[in-house]
C-alpha positions, 0 to 999 in steps of 0.5 A: 531432528536438530533445530538447525535441520528443521530451520533449513527445511522451513526456509526450503518450504518458504521458497517453495511457497514464494515459487508457487505463489509466483507461478499462480500469480503469473498463470492468472495474470494478476500481474496486470492488476498488480504490477508492482507486486508481480515485480516484488515476487520476481525479485524475492524468487530470483534473489534467494538462490543467488544469495544462498550461492554466495552464502555457501561460498563464503562459508566454504572459502572462508579464506577469501572474504570477497564472497561474504563481502558480495553477499553483504552488499547484495543482501542489504541491496535487495532488502532496500529494494524490497522495502521500496517496492513494498511502498508501491504495493501498498499504493496498488492495494489502496488504489484497487480497493477504492477503484469504485470511488474515483474521486475518493481514490485520487484524493486518498492517493495524495494523503497516502503519499503524505502518510508514507513520507511522515512514517519514514520521517518518524522511523528514521528520527527514532533510530540511532546511527552507532556505526559509520561508513558501510556499516550504516547500511543495515541501520538504514534498511532496517529503519526503511523497512520498519516505516513500511511495516507501519504503512502496511499495518495502517493499510490493513486497518483501513480496509478492515474498518471500511470493508462494508462502506467500499463493498470489498469482499474478504476474498478480494486479492487486494485484501488478501495482499493487505492481510498477508503483509499485515500479518508479516509486519505484525510478526516482525514487531512482535519478534523484535519485541520479545527478543529485545525483552528476553534474549533467551527466546531468540532460538525458540521464537525463530520457529514460531516466526518462521511458522507464521511466515509459512502460514501467511504464504499458504493463505496467499496460495489459496487466494491466488489458486481459488477463483476471485469473485467478480467485483460488480458495479457498485450501486449506492444510494444517492444520499449515502455518506460515501457517495457524498464524500466521493463527490466532494473529493471529485470536486476538490480535484476539478478545476472547473470552467473559468468565468470572466466577471465584468465590473458593475457599472453602478450600485446593484440596487439601481440596476434592480430598480431600472429592471423593475421599471422597465418590467412595469412599463411593458406590462402597462403598454401591453394592457393599453394596447389590449384595450 
């Protein structure tokens, strides 16, 4: 079996796994909990056959470059849309993991949005733009996806470090989604690093890269197929640190009631003396009446 045939079979297996994940996601109604993840799966499954058709037409009808032009624009449009959806998927996973702590969730979402913005700015500030006009599209799309990969890895690291505090099970779908995208992001970074150092490793690393994707998709199939443990009501001690953080975060987001403060008529010590004198007078009157 040639290497090209093997890669074609692996690509077919990858599309089949994406389709299985989409079917299980729809069957178990996981799109109700993760709607953006459902949209991402629909985009991924629907766009693959369309892109393949235009690619085959472009190779068969090489004299008509219109098909390759359509494939170019469509491919990078889907790539950018996928990157944008993945940012919202990360936010969904973050919100689901912190659902038991509404105060921390609201406060964390604000920090998460600023972290996403900082990641996008850093990623675009470190890339060069050697091309102009339409050839700039792949550079912009790659920079956006790189920032998304950084966010995915940070999200996975956060969940791994705070699983015990959040009482989050490793079998929870939120953790499974974060783990899958984190592995794919690490796979992308390792591939780009090795290929930039050793260009001769491009062909053999493609098999390793595709194998890692297949393993990750197989893991997602298991997450979708196996029953997910129900998340019981969270009970934590009143003096626990995470409970205090949740209360502080809730207080920070609460405006509270407004109180009208009237200006004092005089120095507060004078008011205090008057109050003491009045109390003594009432006490002496009560004693006199008693005798």
